[in-house]
PyMOL commands that place a pseudoatom at each C-alpha (Angstrom):
pseudoatom trace, name=CA, resn=MET, resi=1, chain=A, elem=C, hetatm=0, pos=[96.925, -105.646, 93.824]
pseudoatom trace, name=CA, resn=GLY, resi=2, chain=A, elem=C, hetatm=0, pos=[99.050, -105.144, 96.713]
pseudoatom trace, name=CA, resn=ASN, resi=3, chain=A, elem=C, hetatm=0, pos=[98.665, -106.078, 99.963]
pseudoatom trace, name=CA, resn=LEU, resi=4, chain=A, elem=C, hetatm=0, pos=[95.913, -107.979, 101.905]
pseudoatom trace, name=CA, resn=CYS, resi=5, chain=A, elem=C, hetatm=0, pos=[95.402, -107.791, 106.158]
pseudoatom trace, name=CA, resn=ILE, resi=6, chain=A, elem=C, hetatm=0, pos=[93.472, -111.731, 107.397]
pseudoatom trace, name=CA, resn=ILE, resi=7, chain=A, elem=C, hetatm=0, pos=[92.016, -110.926, 110.210]
pseudoatom trace, name=CA, resn=PRO, resi=8, chain=A, elem=C, hetatm=0, pos=[91.357, -114.666, 112.065]
pseudoatom trace, name=CA, resn=ALA, resi=9, chain=A, elem=C, hetatm=0, pos=[88.236, -114.632, 114.053]
pseudoatom trace, name=CA, resn=ARG, resi=10, chain=A, elem=C, hetatm=0, pos=[86.381, -118.038, 114.559]
pseudoatom trace, name=CA, resn=GLY, resi=11, chain=A, elem=C, hetatm=0, pos=[82.626, -117.916, 116.291]
pseudoatom trace, name=CA, resn=GLY, resi=12, chain=A, elem=C, hetatm=0, pos=[83.611, -120.795, 118.437]
pseudoatom trace, name=CA, resn=SER, resi=13, chain=A, elem=C, hetatm=0, pos=[86.483, -120.076, 121.079]
pseudoatom trace, name=CA, resn=LYS, resi=14, chain=A, elem=C, hetatm=0, pos=[86.212, -122.492, 124.194]
pseudoatom trace, name=CA, resn=ARG, resi=15, chain=A, elem=C, hetatm=0, pos=[87.828, -120.561, 126.699]
pseudoatom trace, name=CA, resn=ILE, resi=16, chain=A, elem=C, hetatm=0, pos=[87.020, -117.102, 126.589]
pseudoatom trace, name=CA, resn=PRO, resi=17, chain=A, elem=C, hetatm=0, pos=[83.480, -117.397, 124.669]
pseudoatom trace, name=CA, resn=ARG, resi=18, chain=A, elem=C, hetatm=0, pos=[82.834, -114.724, 122.253]
pseudoatom trace, name=CA, resn=LYS, resi=19, chain=A, elem=C, hetatm=0, pos=[86.546, -113.776, 122.823]
pseudoatom trace, name=CA, resn=ASN, resi=20, chain=A, elem=C, hetatm=0, pos=[86.885, -111.943, 119.243]
pseudoatom trace, name=CA, resn=ILE, resi=21, chain=A, elem=C, hetatm=0, pos=[83.921, -109.600, 119.544]
pseudoatom trace, name=CA, resn=ARG, resi=22, chain=A, elem=C, hetatm=0, pos=[84.286, -109.374, 123.474]
pseudoatom trace, name=CA, resn=ASP, resi=23, chain=A, elem=C, hetatm=0, pos=[84.349, -105.792, 125.091]
pseudoatom trace, name=CA, resn=PHE, resi=24, chain=A, elem=C, hetatm=0, pos=[88.040, -104.681, 126.084]
pseudoatom trace, name=CA, resn=LEU, resi=25, chain=A, elem=C, hetatm=0, pos=[88.007, -100.994, 127.474]
pseudoatom trace, name=CA, resn=GLY, resi=26, chain=A, elem=C, hetatm=0, pos=[84.686, -100.023, 125.721]
pseudoatom trace, name=CA, resn=LYS, resi=27, chain=A, elem=C, hetatm=0, pos=[84.855, -101.743, 122.599]
pseudoatom trace, name=CA, resn=PRO, resi=28, chain=A, elem=C, hetatm=0, pos=[85.079, -105.181, 120.838]
pseudoatom trace, name=CA, resn=ILE, resi=29, chain=A, elem=C, hetatm=0, pos=[88.954, -106.169, 121.211]
pseudoatom trace, name=CA, resn=ILE, resi=30, chain=A, elem=C, hetatm=0, pos=[88.843, -106.765, 116.734]
pseudoatom trace, name=CA, resn=ALA, resi=31, chain=A, elem=C, hetatm=0, pos=[87.840, -103.536, 116.740]
pseudoatom trace, name=CA, resn=TYR, resi=32, chain=A, elem=C, hetatm=0, pos=[91.327, -102.424, 117.457]
pseudoatom trace, name=CA, resn=SER, resi=33, chain=A, elem=C, hetatm=0, pos=[93.350, -104.594, 115.050]
pseudoatom trace, name=CA, resn=ILE, resi=34, chain=A, elem=C, hetatm=0, pos=[90.462, -103.314, 112.256]
pseudoatom trace, name=CA, resn=GLU, resi=35, chain=A, elem=C, hetatm=0, pos=[91.443, -100.177, 113.151]
pseudoatom trace, name=CA, resn=VAL, resi=36, chain=A, elem=C, hetatm=0, pos=[95.541, -100.270, 112.968]
pseudoatom trace, name=CA, resn=ALA, resi=37, chain=A, elem=C, hetatm=0, pos=[95.087, -102.491, 109.755]
pseudoatom trace, name=CA, resn=LEU, resi=38, chain=A, elem=C, hetatm=0, pos=[93.056, -99.707, 107.973]
pseudoatom trace, name=CA, resn=ALA, resi=39, chain=A, elem=C, hetatm=0, pos=[95.080, -97.126, 109.438]
pseudoatom trace, name=CA, resn=SER, resi=40, chain=A, elem=C, hetatm=0, pos=[98.427, -98.140, 108.565]
pseudoatom trace, name=CA, resn=GLY, resi=41, chain=A, elem=C, hetatm=0, pos=[97.637, -97.422, 104.891]
pseudoatom trace, name=CA, resn=LEU, resi=42, chain=A, elem=C, hetatm=0, pos=[99.322, -100.809, 103.531]
pseudoatom trace, name=CA, resn=PHE, resi=43, chain=A, elem=C, hetatm=0, pos=[96.525, -102.534, 102.774]
pseudoatom trace, name=CA, resn=ASP, resi=44, chain=A, elem=C, hetatm=0, pos=[94.535, -102.564, 99.453]
pseudoatom trace, name=CA, resn=GLU, resi=45, chain=A, elem=C, hetatm=0, pos=[92.130, -104.944, 101.773]
pseudoatom trace, name=CA, resn=VAL, resi=46, chain=A, elem=C, hetatm=0, pos=[91.140, -105.422, 105.199]
pseudoatom trace, name=CA, resn=MET, resi=47, chain=A, elem=C, hetatm=0, pos=[89.293, -108.704, 105.907]
pseudoatom trace, name=CA, resn=VAL, resi=48, chain=A, elem=C, hetatm=0, pos=[87.976, -110.465, 108.702]
pseudoatom trace, name=CA, resn=SER, resi=49, chain=A, elem=C, hetatm=0, pos=[87.840, -114.527, 108.501]
pseudoatom trace, name=CA, resn=THR, resi=50, chain=A, elem=C, hetatm=0, pos=[84.829, -116.006, 110.175]
pseudoatom trace, name=CA, resn=ASP, resi=51, chain=A, elem=C, hetatm=0, pos=[82.342, -118.386, 110.480]
pseudoatom trace, name=CA, resn=ASP, resi=52, chain=A, elem=C, hetatm=0, pos=[79.669, -116.125, 112.084]
pseudoatom trace, name=CA, resn=GLU, resi=53, chain=A, elem=C, hetatm=0, pos=[77.558, -113.735, 111.708]
pseudoatom trace, name=CA, resn=GLU, resi=54, chain=A, elem=C, hetatm=0, pos=[77.821, -111.610, 114.449]
pseudoatom trace, name=CA, resn=ILE, resi=55, chain=A, elem=C, hetatm=0, pos=[81.189, -111.035, 113.807]
pseudoatom trace, name=CA, resn=ALA, resi=56, chain=A, elem=C, hetatm=0, pos=[80.764, -110.255, 110.609]
pseudoatom trace, name=CA, resn=GLU, resi=57, chain=A, elem=C, hetatm=0, pos=[78.792, -107.503, 111.605]
pseudoatom trace, name=CA, resn=VAL, resi=58, chain=A, elem=C, hetatm=0, pos=[81.180, -106.037, 113.860]
pseudoatom trace, name=CA, resn=ALA, resi=59, chain=A, elem=C, hetatm=0, pos=[83.736, -106.743, 111.879]
pseudoatom trace, name=CA, resn=LYS, resi=60, chain=A, elem=C, hetatm=0, pos=[81.998, -104.957, 108.668]
pseudoatom trace, name=CA, resn=ARG, resi=61, chain=A, elem=C, hetatm=0, pos=[80.729, -102.056, 111.640]
pseudoatom trace, name=CA, resn=TYR, resi=62, chain=A, elem=C, hetatm=0, pos=[84.331, -100.578, 112.433]
pseudoatom trace, name=CA, resn=GLY, resi=63, chain=A, elem=C, hetatm=0, pos=[85.591, -100.910, 108.475]
pseudoatom trace, name=CA, resn=ALA, resi=64, chain=A, elem=C, hetatm=0, pos=[86.757, -104.360, 107.701]
pseudoatom trace, name=CA, resn=LYS, resi=65, chain=A, elem=C, hetatm=0, pos=[85.313, -106.269, 104.397]
pseudoatom trace, name=CA, resn=VAL, resi=66, chain=A, elem=C, hetatm=0, pos=[84.018, -109.979, 104.914]
pseudoatom trace, name=CA, resn=PRO, resi=67, chain=A, elem=C, hetatm=0, pos=[83.423, -110.846, 101.338]
pseudoatom trace, name=CA, resn=PHE, resi=68, chain=A, elem=C, hetatm=0, pos=[82.739, -114.736, 102.548]
pseudoatom trace, name=CA, resn=LEU, resi=69, chain=A, elem=C, hetatm=0, pos=[81.980, -117.054, 105.498]
pseudoatom trace, name=CA, resn=ARG, resi=70, chain=A, elem=C, hetatm=0, pos=[84.411, -119.187, 106.530]
pseudoatom trace, name=CA, resn=SER, resi=71, chain=A, elem=C, hetatm=0, pos=[84.329, -123.164, 105.821]
pseudoatom trace, name=CA, resn=THR, resi=72, chain=A, elem=C, hetatm=0, pos=[83.392, -125.468, 108.833]
pseudoatom trace, name=CA, resn=ASN, resi=73, chain=A, elem=C, hetatm=0, pos=[86.384, -127.233, 108.501]
pseudoatom trace, name=CA, resn=GLY, resi=74, chain=A, elem=C, hetatm=0, pos=[88.624, -124.283, 109.098]
pseudoatom trace, name=CA, resn=SER, resi=75, chain=A, elem=C, hetatm=0, pos=[86.648, -122.705, 111.652]
pseudoatom trace, name=CA, resn=ASP, resi=76, chain=A, elem=C, hetatm=0, pos=[86.719, -126.423, 114.743]
pseudoatom trace, name=CA, resn=ASP, resi=77, chain=A, elem=C, hetatm=0, pos=[89.406, -126.538, 117.546]
pseudoatom trace, name=CA, resn=TYR, resi=78, chain=A, elem=C, hetatm=0, pos=[92.113, -128.177, 115.078]
pseudoatom trace, name=CA, resn=ALA, resi=79, chain=A, elem=C, hetatm=0, pos=[92.172, -125.734, 112.173]
pseudoatom trace, name=CA, resn=PRO, resi=80, chain=A, elem=C, hetatm=0, pos=[95.385, -124.297, 111.832]
pseudoatom trace, name=CA, resn=LEU, resi=81, chain=A, elem=C, hetatm=0, pos=[95.979, -120.739, 111.218]
pseudoatom trace, name=CA, resn=ARG, resi=82, chain=A, elem=C, hetatm=0, pos=[97.468, -121.472, 108.113]
pseudoatom trace, name=CA, resn=ASP, resi=83, chain=A, elem=C, hetatm=0, pos=[94.633, -123.377, 107.162]
pseudoatom trace, name=CA, resn=VAL, resi=84, chain=A, elem=C, hetatm=0, pos=[92.631, -120.192, 107.566]
pseudoatom trace, name=CA, resn=PHE, resi=85, chain=A, elem=C, hetatm=0, pos=[95.388, -118.068, 105.347]
pseudoatom trace, name=CA, resn=LEU, resi=86, chain=A, elem=C, hetatm=0, pos=[95.298, -120.735, 102.775]
pseudoatom trace, name=CA, resn=GLU, resi=87, chain=A, elem=C, hetatm=0, pos=[91.932, -121.038, 102.312]
pseudoatom trace, name=CA, resn=VAL, resi=88, chain=A, elem=C, hetatm=0, pos=[91.560, -116.837, 102.742]
pseudoatom trace, name=CA, resn=LEU, resi=89, chain=A, elem=C, hetatm=0, pos=[94.032, -116.461, 99.381]
pseudoatom trace, name=CA, resn=ALA, resi=90, chain=A, elem=C, hetatm=0, pos=[92.160, -119.658, 97.240]
pseudoatom trace, name=CA, resn=ASN, resi=91, chain=A, elem=C, hetatm=0, pos=[88.854, -117.939, 98.515]
pseudoatom trace, name=CA, resn=TYR, resi=92, chain=A, elem=C, hetatm=0, pos=[90.410, -113.764, 96.679]
pseudoatom trace, name=CA, resn=LYS, resi=93, chain=A, elem=C, hetatm=0, pos=[92.211, -116.418, 94.168]
pseudoatom trace, name=CA, resn=LEU, resi=94, chain=A, elem=C, hetatm=0, pos=[88.566, -117.423, 92.631]
pseudoatom trace, name=CA, resn=LYS, resi=95, chain=A, elem=C, hetatm=0, pos=[87.175, -114.089, 92.623]
pseudoatom trace, name=CA, resn=GLY, resi=96, chain=A, elem=C, hetatm=0, pos=[90.798, -112.996, 90.459]
pseudoatom trace, name=CA, resn=LYS, resi=97, chain=A, elem=C, hetatm=0, pos=[92.015, -110.962, 93.474]
pseudoatom trace, name=CA, resn=ASN, resi=98, chain=A, elem=C, hetatm=0, pos=[95.510, -111.583, 93.447]
pseudoatom trace, name=CA, resn=PHE, resi=99, chain=A, elem=C, hetatm=0, pos=[97.593, -109.873, 95.914]
pseudoatom trace, name=CA, resn=ASN, resi=100, chain=A, elem=C, hetatm=0, pos=[101.440, -109.332, 96.452]
pseudoatom trace, name=CA, resn=SER, resi=101, chain=A, elem=C, hetatm=0, pos=[101.690, -109.593, 100.370]
pseudoatom trace, name=CA, resn=PHE, resi=102, chain=A, elem=C, hetatm=0, pos=[99.713, -110.431, 103.067]
pseudoatom trace, name=CA, resn=CYS, resi=103, chain=A, elem=C, hetatm=0, pos=[99.312, -109.929, 106.907]
pseudoatom trace, name=CA, resn=GLY, resi=104, chain=A, elem=C, hetatm=0, pos=[97.603, -112.396, 109.187]
pseudoatom trace, name=CA, resn=LEU, resi=105, chain=A, elem=C, hetatm=0, pos=[96.723, -110.222, 112.153]
pseudoatom trace, name=CA, resn=LEU, resi=106, chain=A, elem=C, hetatm=0, pos=[95.486, -111.468, 114.879]
pseudoatom trace, name=CA, resn=SER, resi=107, chain=A, elem=C, hetatm=0, pos=[92.229, -110.342, 116.485]
pseudoatom trace, name=CA, resn=THR, resi=108, chain=A, elem=C, hetatm=0, pos=[93.154, -110.143, 119.848]
pseudoatom trace, name=CA, resn=ALA, resi=109, chain=A, elem=C, hetatm=0, pos=[95.996, -107.584, 119.574]
pseudoatom trace, name=CA, resn=PRO, resi=110, chain=A, elem=C, hetatm=0, pos=[95.344, -104.625, 120.791]
pseudoatom trace, name=CA, resn=LEU, resi=111, chain=A, elem=C, hetatm=0, pos=[98.417, -103.653, 121.775]
pseudoatom trace, name=CA, resn=VAL, resi=112, chain=A, elem=C, hetatm=0, pos=[100.215, -103.687, 117.957]
pseudoatom trace, name=CA, resn=GLU, resi=113, chain=A, elem=C, hetatm=0, pos=[100.702, -100.323, 116.379]
pseudoatom trace, name=CA, resn=LYS, resi=114, chain=A, elem=C, hetatm=0, pos=[101.026, -98.757, 112.990]
pseudoatom trace, name=CA, resn=ARG, resi=115, chain=A, elem=C, hetatm=0, pos=[105.230, -98.548, 113.418]
pseudoatom trace, name=CA, resn=HIS, resi=116, chain=A, elem=C, hetatm=0, pos=[104.982, -102.692, 114.268]
pseudoatom trace, name=CA, resn=LEU, resi=117, chain=A, elem=C, hetatm=0, pos=[103.258, -103.160, 110.861]
pseudoatom trace, name=CA, resn=GLU, resi=118, chain=A, elem=C, hetatm=0, pos=[104.868, -100.853, 108.838]
pseudoatom trace, name=CA, resn=ASP, resi=119, chain=A, elem=C, hetatm=0, pos=[108.523, -101.769, 110.550]
pseudoatom trace, name=CA, resn=SER, resi=120, chain=A, elem=C, hetatm=0, pos=[107.864, -105.140, 109.679]
pseudoatom trace, name=CA, resn=PHE, resi=121, chain=A, elem=C, hetatm=0, pos=[106.549, -104.837, 106.347]
pseudoatom trace, name=CA, resn=HIS, resi=122, chain=A, elem=C, hetatm=0, pos=[109.550, -103.271, 105.143]
pseudoatom trace, name=CA, resn=LEU, resi=123, chain=A, elem=C, hetatm=0, pos=[111.826, -106.462, 106.903]
pseudoatom trace, name=CA, resn=MET, resi=124, chain=A, elem=C, hetatm=0, pos=[110.197, -108.085, 103.838]
pseudoatom trace, name=CA, resn=ALA, resi=125, chain=A, elem=C, hetatm=0, pos=[113.158, -108.180, 100.908]
pseudoatom trace, name=CA, resn=GLY, resi=126, chain=A, elem=C, hetatm=0, pos=[115.581, -109.598, 99.494]
pseudoatom trace, name=CA, resn=SER, resi=127, chain=A, elem=C, hetatm=0, pos=[115.801, -113.357, 100.109]
pseudoatom trace, name=CA, resn=CYS, resi=128, chain=A, elem=C, hetatm=0, pos=[113.037, -112.694, 102.510]
pseudoatom trace, name=CA, resn=SER, resi=129, chain=A, elem=C, hetatm=0, pos=[109.591, -113.561, 102.286]
pseudoatom trace, name=CA, resn=ALA, resi=130, chain=A, elem=C, hetatm=0, pos=[107.706, -113.961, 105.724]
pseudoatom trace, name=CA, resn=VAL, resi=131, chain=A, elem=C, hetatm=0, pos=[108.553, -111.999, 108.829]
pseudoatom trace, name=CA, resn=ILE, resi=132, chain=A, elem=C, hetatm=0, pos=[106.877, -113.217, 112.398]
pseudoatom trace, name=CA, resn=ALA, resi=133, chain=A, elem=C, hetatm=0, pos=[106.643, -111.263, 115.086]
pseudoatom trace, name=CA, resn=VAL, resi=134, chain=A, elem=C, hetatm=0, pos=[108.335, -112.814, 117.716]
pseudoatom trace, name=CA, resn=VAL, resi=135, chain=A, elem=C, hetatm=0, pos=[109.075, -112.376, 121.838]
pseudoatom trace, name=CA, resn=GLU, resi=136, chain=A, elem=C, hetatm=0, pos=[111.940, -113.194, 123.726]
pseudoatom trace, name=CA, resn=TYR, resi=137, chain=A, elem=C, hetatm=0, pos=[111.791, -115.664, 126.480]
pseudoatom trace, name=CA, resn=ASP, resi=138, chain=A, elem=C, hetatm=0, pos=[112.218, -113.411, 129.624]
pseudoatom trace, name=CA, resn=PHE, resi=139, chain=A, elem=C, hetatm=0, pos=[114.096, -116.440, 131.358]
pseudoatom trace, name=CA, resn=PRO, resi=140, chain=A, elem=C, hetatm=0, pos=[116.946, -119.428, 129.670]
pseudoatom trace, name=CA, resn=ILE, resi=141, chain=A, elem=C, hetatm=0, pos=[114.814, -121.995, 128.973]
pseudoatom trace, name=CA, resn=GLU, resi=142, chain=A, elem=C, hetatm=0, pos=[117.900, -123.994, 129.026]
pseudoatom trace, name=CA, resn=ARG, resi=143, chain=A, elem=C, hetatm=0, pos=[117.185, -123.896, 133.138]
pseudoatom trace, name=CA, resn=PHE, resi=144, chain=A, elem=C, hetatm=0, pos=[113.889, -126.493, 132.627]
pseudoatom trace, name=CA, resn=LEU, resi=145, chain=A, elem=C, hetatm=0, pos=[112.927, -128.709, 135.204]
pseudoatom trace, name=CA, resn=ILE, resi=146, chain=A, elem=C, hetatm=0, pos=[111.440, -131.976, 135.236]
pseudoatom trace, name=CA, resn=MET, resi=147, chain=A, elem=C, hetatm=0, pos=[108.395, -132.825, 137.465]
pseudoatom trace, name=CA, resn=THR, resi=148, chain=A, elem=C, hetatm=0, pos=[107.353, -136.620, 138.286]
pseudoatom trace, name=CA, resn=GLU, resi=149, chain=A, elem=C, hetatm=0, pos=[105.134, -137.034, 141.091]
pseudoatom trace, name=CA, resn=GLY, resi=150, chain=A, elem=C, hetatm=0, pos=[105.905, -134.580, 142.931]
pseudoatom trace, name=CA, resn=GLN, resi=151, chain=A, elem=C, hetatm=0, pos=[109.808, -134.267, 142.421]
pseudoatom trace, name=CA, resn=LEU, resi=152, chain=A, elem=C, hetatm=0, pos=[111.779, -132.164, 140.784]
pseudoatom trace, name=CA, resn=LYS, resi=153, chain=A, elem=C, hetatm=0, pos=[114.496, -132.912, 138.399]
pseudoatom trace, name=CA, resn=VAL, resi=154, chain=A, elem=C, hetatm=0, pos=[117.034, -130.903, 136.396]
pseudoatom trace, name=CA, resn=GLY, resi=155, chain=A, elem=C, hetatm=0, pos=[116.333, -131.402, 132.454]
pseudoatom trace, name=CA, resn=ASN, resi=156, chain=A, elem=C, hetatm=0, pos=[119.575, -131.041, 130.899]
pseudoatom trace, name=CA, resn=GLU, resi=157, chain=A, elem=C, hetatm=0, pos=[122.318, -130.548, 133.666]
pseudoatom trace, name=CA, resn=GLU, resi=158, chain=A, elem=C, hetatm=0, pos=[125.470, -129.269, 130.963]
pseudoatom trace, name=CA, resn=LEU, resi=159, chain=A, elem=C, hetatm=0, pos=[122.938, -126.146, 130.292]
pseudoatom trace, name=CA, resn=TYR, resi=160, chain=A, elem=C, hetatm=0, pos=[122.071, -125.734, 133.562]
pseudoatom trace, name=CA, resn=ARG, resi=161, chain=A, elem=C, hetatm=0, pos=[124.835, -125.005, 135.033]
pseudoatom trace, name=CA, resn=LYS, resi=162, chain=A, elem=C, hetatm=0, pos=[126.031, -122.366, 131.936]
pseudoatom trace, name=CA, resn=ARG, resi=163, chain=A, elem=C, hetatm=0, pos=[125.857, -118.592, 132.249]
pseudoatom trace, name=CA, resn=SER, resi=164, chain=A, elem=C, hetatm=0, pos=[122.527, -116.724, 131.435]
pseudoatom trace, name=CA, resn=GLN, resi=165, chain=A, elem=C, hetatm=0, pos=[125.039, -114.372, 129.435]
pseudoatom trace, name=CA, resn=ASP, resi=166, chain=A, elem=C, hetatm=0, pos=[126.681, -117.667, 127.760]
pseudoatom trace, name=CA, resn=LEU, resi=167, chain=A, elem=C, hetatm=0, pos=[123.782, -119.186, 126.083]
pseudoatom trace, name=CA, resn=THR, resi=168, chain=A, elem=C, hetatm=0, pos=[122.019, -117.985, 123.016]
pseudoatom trace, name=CA, resn=PRO, resi=169, chain=A, elem=C, hetatm=0, pos=[118.543, -115.857, 123.560]
pseudoatom trace, name=CA, resn=LYS, resi=170, chain=A, elem=C, hetatm=0, pos=[115.323, -118.131, 122.427]
pseudoatom trace, name=CA, resn=PHE, resi=171, chain=A, elem=C, hetatm=0, pos=[112.237, -116.339, 120.977]
pseudoatom trace, name=CA, resn=HIS, resi=172, chain=A, elem=C, hetatm=0, pos=[108.799, -117.681, 120.931]
pseudoatom trace, name=CA, resn=ASP, resi=173, chain=A, elem=C, hetatm=0, pos=[105.852, -116.283, 118.427]
pseudoatom trace, name=CA, resn=ALA, resi=174, chain=A, elem=C, hetatm=0, pos=[104.391, -113.535, 119.357]
pseudoatom trace, name=CA, resn=GLY, resi=175, chain=A, elem=C, hetatm=0, pos=[100.492, -114.655, 118.339]
pseudoatom trace, name=CA, resn=GLN, resi=176, chain=A, elem=C, hetatm=0, pos=[100.395, -111.305, 117.040]
pseudoatom trace, name=CA, resn=PHE, resi=177, chain=A, elem=C, hetatm=0, pos=[100.705, -110.641, 113.296]
pseudoatom trace, name=CA, resn=TYR, resi=178, chain=A, elem=C, hetatm=0, pos=[102.582, -112.843, 110.538]
pseudoatom trace, name=CA, resn=TRP, resi=179, chain=A, elem=C, hetatm=0, pos=[103.751, -111.082, 107.077]
pseudoatom trace, name=CA, resn=ALA, resi=180, chain=A, elem=C, hetatm=0, pos=[104.647, -113.105, 104.133]
pseudoatom trace, name=CA, resn=GLU, resi=181, chain=A, elem=C, hetatm=0, pos=[103.962, -112.796, 100.058]
pseudoatom trace, name=CA, resn=ALA, resi=182, chain=A, elem=C, hetatm=0, pos=[101.291, -114.359, 98.875]
pseudoatom trace, name=CA, resn=LYS, resi=183, chain=A, elem=C, hetatm=0, pos=[101.775, -116.619, 96.087]
pseudoatom trace, name=CA, resn=GLN, resi=184, chain=A, elem=C, hetatm=0, pos=[105.551, -118.077, 97.795]
pseudoatom trace, name=CA, resn=TYR, resi=185, chain=A, elem=C, hetatm=0, pos=[102.972, -118.387, 100.989]
pseudoatom trace, name=CA, resn=PHE, resi=186, chain=A, elem=C, hetatm=0, pos=[100.509, -120.241, 98.969]
pseudoatom trace, name=CA, resn=GLU, resi=187, chain=A, elem=C, hetatm=0, pos=[102.936, -122.851, 97.429]
pseudoatom trace, name=CA, resn=LYS, resi=188, chain=A, elem=C, hetatm=0, pos=[105.213, -123.503, 100.511]
pseudoatom trace, name=CA, resn=GLN, resi=189, chain=A, elem=C, hetatm=0, pos=[102.552, -123.281, 102.902]
pseudoatom trace, name=CA, resn=SER, resi=190, chain=A, elem=C, hetatm=0, pos=[104.730, -122.369, 105.789]
pseudoatom trace, name=CA, resn=PHE, resi=191, chain=A, elem=C, hetatm=0, pos=[106.427, -119.166, 106.837]
pseudoatom trace, name=CA, resn=TYR, resi=192, chain=A, elem=C, hetatm=0, pos=[109.615, -121.164, 107.959]
pseudoatom trace, name=CA, resn=SER, resi=193, chain=A, elem=C, hetatm=0, pos=[110.070, -122.059, 104.306]
pseudoatom trace, name=CA, resn=LEU, resi=194, chain=A, elem=C, hetatm=0, pos=[110.259, -118.429, 103.225]
pseudoatom trace, name=CA, resn=ASN, resi=195, chain=A, elem=C, hetatm=0, pos=[113.219, -117.508, 104.750]
pseudoatom trace, name=CA, resn=ALA, resi=196, chain=A, elem=C, hetatm=0, pos=[111.447, -115.698, 107.564]
pseudoatom trace, name=CA, resn=LYS, resi=197, chain=A, elem=C, hetatm=0, pos=[112.925, -112.947, 109.328]
pseudoatom trace, name=CA, resn=GLY, resi=198, chain=A, elem=C, hetatm=0, pos=[111.596, -112.799, 113.376]
pseudoatom trace, name=CA, resn=TYR, resi=199, chain=A, elem=C, hetatm=0, pos=[110.632, -109.144, 114.110]
pseudoatom trace, name=CA, resn=CYS, resi=200, chain=A, elem=C, hetatm=0, pos=[111.342, -108.485, 118.178]
pseudoatom trace, name=CA, resn=LEU, resi=201, chain=A, elem=C, hetatm=0, pos=[108.448, -107.121, 119.908]
pseudoatom trace, name=CA, resn=ASP, resi=202, chain=A, elem=C, hetatm=0, pos=[108.652, -105.879, 123.684]
pseudoatom trace, name=CA, resn=LYS, resi=203, chain=A, elem=C, hetatm=0, pos=[108.256, -108.795, 125.593]
pseudoatom trace, name=CA, resn=SER, resi=204, chain=A, elem=C, hetatm=0, pos=[107.090, -106.550, 128.522]
pseudoatom trace, name=CA, resn=ARG, resi=205, chain=A, elem=C, hetatm=0, pos=[104.150, -105.269, 126.664]
pseudoatom trace, name=CA, resn=PHE, resi=206, chain=A, elem=C, hetatm=0, pos=[103.025, -108.114, 124.417]
pseudoatom trace, name=CA, resn=PHE, resi=207, chain=A, elem=C, hetatm=0, pos=[100.697, -111.391, 125.753]
pseudoatom trace, name=CA, resn=ASP, resi=208, chain=A, elem=C, hetatm=0, pos=[99.185, -114.082, 124.296]
pseudoatom trace, name=CA, resn=ILE, resi=209, chain=A, elem=C, hetatm=0, pos=[95.629, -113.711, 125.270]
pseudoatom trace, name=CA, resn=ASP, resi=210, chain=A, elem=C, hetatm=0, pos=[94.584, -117.660, 125.872]
pseudoatom trace, name=CA, resn=SER, resi=211, chain=A, elem=C, hetatm=0, pos=[92.507, -116.965, 129.769]
pseudoatom trace, name=CA, resn=LEU, resi=212, chain=A, elem=C, hetatm=0, pos=[90.515, -114.493, 131.217]
pseudoatom trace, name=CA, resn=GLU, resi=213, chain=A, elem=C, hetatm=0, pos=[93.696, -113.799, 133.459]
pseudoatom trace, name=CA, resn=ASP, resi=214, chain=A, elem=C, hetatm=0, pos=[95.411, -113.106, 130.762]
pseudoatom trace, name=CA, resn=TRP, resi=215, chain=A, elem=C, hetatm=0, pos=[92.781, -111.048, 129.239]
pseudoatom trace, name=CA, resn=GLN, resi=216, chain=A, elem=C, hetatm=0, pos=[92.783, -108.738, 132.403]
pseudoatom trace, name=CA, resn=ARG, resi=217, chain=A, elem=C, hetatm=0, pos=[96.813, -108.569, 131.962]
pseudoatom trace, name=CA, resn=VAL, resi=218, chain=A, elem=C, hetatm=0, pos=[96.744, -107.002, 128.918]
pseudoatom trace, name=CA, resn=GLU, resi=219, chain=A, elem=C, hetatm=0, pos=[94.118, -105.136, 129.480]
pseudoatom trace, name=CA, resn=TYR, resi=220, chain=A, elem=C, hetatm=0, pos=[95.766, -103.621, 132.706]
pseudoatom trace, name=CA, resn=VAL, resi=221, chain=A, elem=C, hetatm=0, pos=[99.244, -103.076, 130.136]
pseudoatom trace, name=CA, resn=TYR, resi=222, chain=A, elem=C, hetatm=0, pos=[97.353, -101.144, 127.536]
pseudoatom trace, name=CA, resn=ARG, resi=223, chain=A, elem=C, hetatm=0, pos=[95.724, -98.374, 130.256]
pseudoatom trace, name=CA, resn=SER, resi=224, chain=A, elem=C, hetatm=0, pos=[99.592, -98.664, 131.870]
pseudoatom trace, name=CA, resn=PHE, resi=225, chain=A, elem=C, hetatm=0, pos=[101.091, -96.858, 128.193]
pseudoatom trace, name=CA, resn=TYR, resi=226, chain=A, elem=C, hetatm=0, pos=[97.978, -95.758, 126.696]
pseudoatom trace, name=CA, resn=GLU, resi=227, chain=A, elem=C, hetatm=0, pos=[95.861, -93.537, 129.931]
pseudoatom trace, name=CA, resn=SER, resi=228, chain=A, elem=C, hetatm=0, pos=[98.205, -92.754, 131.807]
for i in range(1, 228): cmd.bond("trace and resi %d" % i, "trace and resi %d" % (i + 1))
show_as sticks, trace
zoom trace
């Protein structure tokens, strides 16, 4: 088969309770990810991986499939996304469904648009078998400081003195979405083992949502782009 969209959404979020179905400007935040995946036309199947019956019902209401519930081992606080993706691919394989590629689209990514999914998918060609959405650091990380008992020290004297323009740009995982060729990922179990390319997102728009303050900031950004 073609492409699978996996939207991870476990029920036990701690920092923001019921985070994946919390209201975000009028509808559950997970609805934005489901709707953009469906609207892109890239996927043969859009599914939500969850251990929670309420999340499953919300996901199905907005058009996603929930063909099976996530295992207990894949739902605790320490389960990495890798385990979630591998479990989903393995379960589909047991059902006789094998996909060419998959996209792991996070449930808290309301600013992802169709063009982001389309453009990043087309980066997978030739020797590249994975794509990760990234954001450039907005400040040179080489100028880091260390604080010990309140006293500040420069982390690296040599790098600290360099001009910003002489430093190589650094990026971090944007926490939005990931593409990979399914068979290769299942074998290697790592995006970075697949000659991954980075798909750069606008650092003024994309933020990981780990706290209520992050949530409010992303709501503000969303309003400024889509409701102004």
